[in-house]
C-alpha positions in Angstrom: -10.6 -19.1 7.0 -12.4 -16.1 8.8 -12.2 -18.6 11.8 -8.0 -18.5 11.6 -8.0 -15.1 10.8 -9.8 -14.5 14.6 -7.5 -16.5 16.0 -4.7 -14.8 14.7 -6.1 -11.8 16.1 -6.2 -12.9 19.5 -3.1 -14.5 19.5 -4.4 -17.6 19.3 -2.0 -18.6 16.6 -2.1 -22.4 17.6 -5.6 -22.4 17.2 -4.7 -21.0 13.8 -2.3 -23.5 12.5 -4.9 -26.1 13.2 -7.9 -23.9 11.9 -6.7 -23.2 8.8 -5.0 -26.7 7.8 -8.6 -28.2 8.4 -9.4 -25.6 6.0 -6.8 -26.4 3.3 -7.3 -30.0 3.4 -10.8 -29.1 1.9 -9.8 -26.3 -0.5 -10.7 -26.4 -3.8 -7.8 -25.4 -5.8 -9.7 -23.9 -8.7 -12.2 -21.6 -6.2 -10.3 -18.4 -6.2 -12.2 -16.9 -3.2 -11.3 -20.0 -1.7 -7.8 -19.7 -2.8 -7.9 -15.7 -1.6 -8.7 -16.4 2.1 -7.1 -18.9 2.6 -4.0 -17.2 1.5 -5.0 -14.1 2.8 -4.7 -16.1 6.3 -1.9 -17.6 5.5 -0.2 -14.6 5.1 -1.6 -12.7 8.4 -0.6 -15.9 10.0 3.1 -15.7 8.4 2.7 -12.1 9.5 1.7 -12.9 13.1 4.9 -15.4 13.6 8.0 -12.7 12.2 7.8 -14.4 8.5 7.0 -10.6 6.8 8.5 -11.9 3.4 6.5 -15.5 3.3 4.0 -12.3 4.4 3.6 -10.3 1.6 3.9 -13.2 -0.9 0.5 -15.3 0.6 -0.7 -11.7 0.2 0.5 -10.7 -3.1 -1.5 -14.7 -3.8 -4.7 -13.7 -3.1 -5.0 -10.4 -4.8 -4.1 -12.8 -7.6 -6.4 -14.8 -7.4 -9.1 -11.9 -6.7 -7.6 -10.4 -10.0 -10.3 -11.3 -12.1 -13.5 -12.1 -9.6 -16.1 -9.8 -8.6 -15.0 -9.5 -4.7 -14.4 -5.7 -4.2 -14.5 -6.4 -0.5 -12.3 -9.5 -0.4 -9.8 -8.2 -2.8 -9.9 -4.2 -0.8 -8.1 -6.7 2.7 -5.4 -8.5 0.2 -4.6 -5.6 -1.0 -4.7 -3.8 2.2 -2.7 -7.0 3.4 0.1 -6.2 1.2 0.5 -2.4 1.6 0.5 -2.6 5.0 3.8 -5.9 5.1 5.0 -3.1 3.0 5.1 -0.3 4.3 3.1 1.4 1.5 -0.4 3.8 1.6 -3.2 1.5 0.7 -3.9 3.8 -2.1 -5.7 0.9 -3.9 -7.9 -0.9 -1.0 -9.0 1.9 0.5 -10.9 2.8 -3.2 -11.7 0.1 -4.0 -13.9 0.0 -0.4 -14.6 3.9 -0.9 -16.5 2.3 -4.3 -17.8 -0.1 -3.4 -19.6 2.1 -0.1 -17.9 0.1 2.6 -17.1 3.7 4.3 -16.5 2.3 7.8 -14.1 -0.2 6.2 -11.7 2.5 4.9 -12.0 4.4 7.6 -10.9 1.9 10.2 -7.9 1.7 7.2 -7.2 4.8 7.2 -6.9 5.1 10.7 -5.0 1.8 10.7 -2.5 3.1 7.9 -2.5 6.7 10.0 -1.2 4.5 13.6 1.8 3.1 11.5 2.7 6.3 10.2 2.8 8.1 13.0 4.9 5.1 15.4 
């Protein structure tokens, strides 16, 4: 799924769709980490196609899948996407990144939020 996210970032949406479809065929729906990563990639793809409502729903599904897990970095990624799609400040994601000690991700997210706010 990370390859799908990379393809989206590079604007190769057809490739991302293909990669996501292949990954989802082998997805264990009982695996919350796999489900979360899948939903996040699908949310990124929906957003890239302009489907912000669908993207927000998929991103929230990623957050929900990680509610009881021990993956604060993945949860922060999903929370950041939810906040960005809603036009909100990514405070909860920043707190998770900081608590985890992932200061680089926190700074990157602050820079994205600031760039979005100054547009």
